[in-house]
C-alpha positions in Angstrom: 106.2 128.9 -12.4 104.3 129.9 -9.3 105.6 129.9 -5.8 103.3 129.6 -2.8 104.0 132.2 -0.1 104.9 130.8 3.3 105.6 132.0 6.8 108.8 130.3 7.8 108.1 129.3 11.4 108.1 125.8 12.7 104.7 124.6 13.9 104.5 121.2 15.4 106.9 118.3 15.9 107.1 115.9 13.0 105.6 112.5 13.0 108.0 109.6 12.2 106.8 109.5 8.6 107.0 113.3 8.2 110.5 113.1 9.6 111.5 110.5 7.0 110.1 112.5 4.2 111.5 115.8 5.5 115.0 114.3 5.7 114.8 113.7 2.0 113.5 117.2 1.3 116.4 118.8 3.2 118.9 116.9 1.1 117.2 117.3 -2.3 115.7 120.8 -3.0 113.0 121.1 -5.7 111.9 117.5 -5.2 108.9 116.0 -7.0 106.5 113.7 -5.3 107.7 110.9 -7.6 111.4 111.5 -6.7 110.6 111.9 -3.0 108.7 108.5 -3.0 111.7 106.8 -4.7 114.2 108.3 -2.2 112.1 107.5 0.9 111.4 104.0 -0.3 115.1 103.3 -1.0 115.6 103.2 2.8 112.4 101.3 3.8 111.5 97.7 3.9 107.8 98.6 3.8 107.3 100.8 0.8 105.1 103.9 0.8 102.7 104.8 -2.0 103.2 107.9 -4.0 99.8 109.1 -2.7 101.0 108.7 0.9 104.2 110.7 0.2 102.1 113.4 -1.5 99.9 113.7 1.6 102.9 113.9 3.9 104.5 116.6 1.7 101.2 118.6 1.8 101.3 118.3 5.6 104.9 119.5 5.7 103.9 122.4 3.5 100.9 123.3 5.8 103.1 123.2 8.9 105.6 125.6 7.2 108.6 123.2 7.0 108.4 122.9 3.2 107.0 124.9 0.3 106.1 123.9 -3.2 106.5 125.4 -6.6 104.2 124.4 -9.5 106.1 123.6 -12.6 103.9 122.3 -15.4 101.8 119.7 -13.7 104.4 118.8 -11.0 104.7 120.2 -7.5 108.3 120.6 -6.5 109.0 120.7 -2.8 111.9 122.6 -1.1 112.6 123.0 2.6 111.6 126.3 4.1 113.1 125.7 7.5 116.8 124.5 7.3 117.5 121.3 9.2 119.9 122.9 11.7 117.3 125.6 12.5 114.6 122.9 13.0 116.8 120.9 15.4 117.9 124.0 17.3 114.3 125.3 17.6 112.9 122.0 18.8 115.9 121.4 21.1 115.3 124.7 22.8 111.6 124.0 23.1 112.2 120.5 24.6 114.9 121.7 27.0 112.6 124.6 28.1 109.9 122.2 28.9 112.2 119.9 30.8 113.7 122.8 32.7 110.3 124.1 33.6 109.0 120.8 34.7 112.0 119.2 36.4 114.5 122.0 37.1 118.1 122.5 35.8 119.8 119.6 37.7 117.6 116.9 36.2 117.3 118.4 32.8 121.0 119.1 32.4 121.9 115.6 33.8 119.6 114.1 31.3 121.2 116.0 28.5 124.7 115.0 29.5 123.6 111.3 29.8 121.8 111.4 26.5 125.0 112.7 24.8 126.8 109.6 26.0 128.9 111.7 28.4 132.0 110.9 26.3 135.0 113.1 26.5 134.3 114.9 23.2 130.7 115.7 24.2 131.8 116.9 27.6 134.6 119.1 26.1 132.0 120.6 23.8 129.7 121.3 26.7 132.6 123.0 28.6 133.4 125.1 25.6 129.7 126.2 25.2 129.5 127.0 28.8 132.7 129.1 28.6 131.3 131.1 25.7 128.0 131.7 27.3 129.7 132.8 30.5 131.9 135.3 28.6 128.8 136.6 26.8 126.9 137.0 30.1 129.9 138.8 31.6 129.9 141.3 28.6 126.3 142.0 29.1 126.7 142.7 32.8 129.3 145.4 32.4 
């Protein structure tokens, strides 16, 4: 069994099809193209061919989100970048772009509005702000 070496750094955002396939890879490590196709198609009205899924998996591999092992004649794909790390990295990137372009008031207001501004989301935001303020205070002393 051979394992292809990878650098585990997110490259580009995922296309909608890449995101569908990557969602399956995150939940099913060591996934064959055949199994990935079946899992993706289980949730789709318009089915994807095995060849299309194989192409998407190769792209995910090239972008550094997934890696493959060769076992016999099969390529088995596993996520390299965990889903929570992917979301956090791209969230920071998106917020950084919004902050730089529109400033904190517009970016933060958009974030609060996007969260639905329900009580639980606002409570979480307050808790996060409290923690960051405490950490900032520790660094200043």
